[in-house]
Backbone as a chain_set.jsonl record, in Angstrom:
{"seq": "MQKVIISERIPIKLWLDDIDDGALKQARNLDNLPFVYKWIAVMPDSHEHFLLTGCGRAALP", "coords": {"N": [[1.64, 8.869, -10.3], [2.896, 9.573, -7.167], [4.966, 8.862, -5.338], [7.256, 6.171, -4.501], [7.758, 3.609, -2.479], [10.553, 1.748, -1.786], [11.674, 0.204, 0.171], [10.635, -1.985, 1.157], [9.601, -5.42, 0.769], [8.278, -5.658, -1.804], [7.581, -3.065, -4.07], [5.812, -0.115, -2.828], [3.425, 1.736, -4.334], [2.506, 5.053, -4.318], [-0.214, 6.983, -4.902], [-0.772, 9.706, -3.95], [-0.248, 12.61, -2.114], [0.101, 12.846, 0.717], [-0.145, 10.425, 3.377], [-1.874, 8.925, 6.081], [-0.386, 7.62, 9.113], [-1.409, 5.174, 9.983], [-2.624, 4.015, 7.828], [-0.41, 3.8, 6.087], [0.999, 1.896, 7.634], [-0.568, -0.3, 7.423], [-0.336, -0.816, 4.593], [2.265, -1.536, 4.562], [2.244, -3.817, 6.101], [0.648, -5.4, 4.435], [2.249, -5.638, 2.307], [4.103, -7.644, 3.087], [2.874, -10.005, 2.941], [2.927, -13.242, 1.467], [1.78, -13.851, -1.067], [1.282, -11.544, -2.4], [1.638, -9.723, -5.455], [4.019, -8.259, -7.505], [3.559, -5.229, -6.903], [2.215, -2.945, -4.397], [-0.519, -0.702, -4.586], [-1.511, 2.412, -3.648], [-4.186, 4.478, -3.403], [-5.388, 7.887, -4.018], [-7.408, 8.499, -2.08], [-7.003, 6.935, 0.148], [-7.167, 5.537, 3.316], [-6.975, 4.467, 6.858], [-8.252, 1.471, 7.59], [-10.44, -1.325, 8.738], [-9.515, -3.945, 8.0], [-7.92, -3.889, 5.752], [-5.941, -1.329, 4.001], [-8.063, 1.236, 3.071], [-9.153, 1.677, -0.173], [-6.727, 0.859, -1.262], [-4.816, -1.353, -3.283], [-3.847, -4.541, -4.324], [-2.105, -6.783, -6.436], [-2.736, -9.923, -7.189], [-1.43, -13.176, -7.915]], "CA": [[2.199, 8.33, -9.189], [3.547, 10.633, -6.416], [5.963, 8.335, -4.61], [7.435, 4.886, -4.484], [8.535, 3.221, -1.261], [11.208, 0.566, -2.111], [12.319, -0.388, 1.288], [9.938, -3.312, 1.578], [9.639, -6.728, -0.136], [7.919, -5.198, -3.054], [7.333, -1.581, -4.037], [4.508, 0.392, -2.624], [3.257, 2.896, -5.139], [1.63, 5.983, -3.682], [-0.823, 8.006, -5.818], [-1.208, 10.618, -3.092], [0.833, 13.407, -1.416], [0.163, 12.558, 2.143], [-0.739, 9.319, 3.843], [-1.763, 8.884, 7.557], [0.468, 6.605, 9.645], [-2.15, 3.918, 10.154], [-2.783, 3.47, 6.335], [0.904, 3.319, 5.669], [1.383, 0.773, 8.341], [-1.352, -1.399, 6.812], [0.171, -1.13, 3.403], [3.526, -2.264, 4.782], [1.79, -5.164, 6.489], [0.119, -6.097, 3.332], [3.419, -5.923, 1.437], [4.845, -8.729, 3.585], [2.084, -11.231, 2.626], [3.668, -13.962, 0.366], [0.969, -14.062, -2.26], [1.008, -10.279, -3.094], [2.479, -9.858, -6.582], [4.531, -7.014, -8.162], [3.492, -4.039, -6.075], [1.077, -2.379, -3.664], [-0.833, 0.568, -5.135], [-2.156, 3.192, -2.678], [-4.966, 5.418, -4.118], [-5.437, 9.085, -3.327], [-8.487, 8.523, -0.99], [-6.724, 5.904, 1.07], [-7.375, 5.703, 4.758], [-6.874, 3.401, 7.63], [-9.48, 0.67, 7.611], [-10.521, -2.421, 9.62], [-8.695, -5.211, 7.554], [-6.948, -3.443, 4.607], [-6.058, 0.143, 3.718], [-9.19, 1.631, 2.298], [-8.673, 2.192, -1.47], [-5.449, 0.263, -1.663], [-4.921, -2.367, -4.129], [-2.855, -5.556, -4.507], [-2.214, -7.652, -7.487], [-2.548, -11.351, -6.816], [-1.14, -14.076, -9.021]], "C": [[3.084, 9.452, -8.47], [4.895, 10.143, -5.827], [6.051, 6.958, -4.631], [8.291, 4.426, -3.287], [9.166, 1.81, -1.651], [11.894, -0.206, -0.969], [11.717, -1.667, 1.795], [10.204, -4.512, 0.607], [9.476, -6.403, -1.482], [7.533, -3.764, -3.043], [5.844, -1.403, -3.594], [4.408, 1.664, -3.312], [2.201, 3.743, -4.586], [1.12, 7.014, -4.693], [-1.515, 9.178, -4.986], [0.077, 11.422, -2.581], [1.034, 13.083, 0.0], [-0.665, 11.394, 2.51], [-0.695, 9.284, 5.476], [-0.982, 7.599, 7.989], [-0.209, 5.287, 9.661], [-2.3, 3.247, 8.78], [-1.451, 2.971, 5.933], [1.261, 2.009, 6.338], [0.658, -0.519, 7.823], [-0.859, -1.703, 5.456], [1.495, -1.973, 3.502], [3.245, -3.627, 5.242], [1.374, -6.058, 5.322], [1.183, -6.431, 2.348], [4.26, -7.215, 1.773], [4.074, -10.148, 3.332], [2.721, -12.024, 1.355], [2.974, -14.105, -0.912], [0.62, -12.706, -2.925], [2.012, -10.313, -4.28], [2.874, -8.46, -7.194], [4.741, -5.831, -7.285], [2.202, -3.832, -5.322], [0.8, -0.997, -4.222], [-1.816, 1.217, -4.095], [-2.879, 4.352, -3.308], [-5.146, 6.657, -3.445], [-6.424, 9.225, -2.07], [-8.175, 7.416, 0.125], [-6.735, 6.344, 2.547], [-7.177, 4.431, 5.625], [-8.182, 2.691, 7.742], [-9.409, -0.547, 8.493], [-9.51, -3.575, 9.243], [-7.607, -4.786, 6.558], [-7.054, -2.02, 4.453], [-7.215, 0.363, 2.768], [-8.654, 2.29, 0.965], [-7.231, 1.815, -1.871], [-5.61, -0.841, -2.479], [-3.641, -3.249, -4.187], [-3.052, -6.49, -5.57], [-1.936, -9.083, -6.935], [-2.395, -12.203, -7.989], [-2.393, -14.997, -9.243]], "O": [[3.878, 10.143, -9.108], [5.863, 10.903, -5.809], [4.982, 6.365, -4.776], [9.438, 4.849, -3.145], [8.438, 0.832, -1.822], [12.617, -1.174, -1.208], [12.214, -2.32, 2.712], [11.049, -4.421, -0.283], [10.311, -6.738, -2.323], [7.157, -3.279, -1.975], [4.913, -2.171, -3.835], [5.14, 2.607, -3.01], [1.083, 3.272, -4.378], [1.884, 7.798, -5.256], [-2.646, 9.57, -5.271], [1.22, 10.966, -2.629], [2.186, 13.061, 0.435], [-1.801, 11.298, 2.045], [0.332, 9.563, 6.095], [-0.961, 6.615, 7.25], [0.449, 4.297, 9.344], [-2.112, 2.039, 8.64], [-1.33, 1.834, 5.478], [1.772, 1.1, 5.684], [1.209, -1.62, 7.805], [-0.945, -2.881, 5.109], [1.783, -2.888, 2.731], [3.934, -4.559, 4.829], [1.689, -7.245, 5.24], [1.057, -7.409, 1.611], [4.976, -7.77, 0.939], [4.624, -11.235, 3.51], [2.981, -11.409, 0.321], [3.641, -14.501, -1.868], [-0.187, -12.653, -3.853], [3.106, -10.861, -4.14], [2.004, -7.602, -7.342], [5.862, -5.448, -6.949], [1.202, -4.493, -5.601], [1.717, -0.184, -4.34], [-2.823, 0.609, -3.73], [-2.165, 5.245, -3.765], [-5.073, 6.598, -2.218], [-6.183, 10.022, -1.162], [-9.053, 7.065, 0.914], [-6.322, 7.453, 2.886], [-7.225, 3.345, 5.046], [-9.188, 3.356, 7.99], [-8.317, -0.806, 8.999], [-8.774, -4.076, 10.094], [-6.497, -5.316, 6.575], [-8.114, -1.454, 4.72], [-7.299, -0.307, 1.739], [-7.878, 3.245, 0.964], [-6.636, 2.443, -2.746], [-6.714, -1.376, -2.374], [-2.52, -2.747, -4.108], [-4.156, -7.026, -5.658], [-0.925, -9.307, -6.269], [-3.105, -12.038, -8.981], [-2.383, -15.847, -10.133]]}, "num_chains": 1, "name": "protein.A"}
């Protein structure tokens, strides 16, 4: 893991050195959904995508 963003409701764990602004914005939006559990994981090949950050993961209860 390269970095953890803790300024949101739950942590966003980044497994990459650099993330484009659009993909980070999508991860932050995903973070605010009430059913996302524990953390958001953003993988090295993440990119901005139509509905959800490409190669991002969310644990759902």
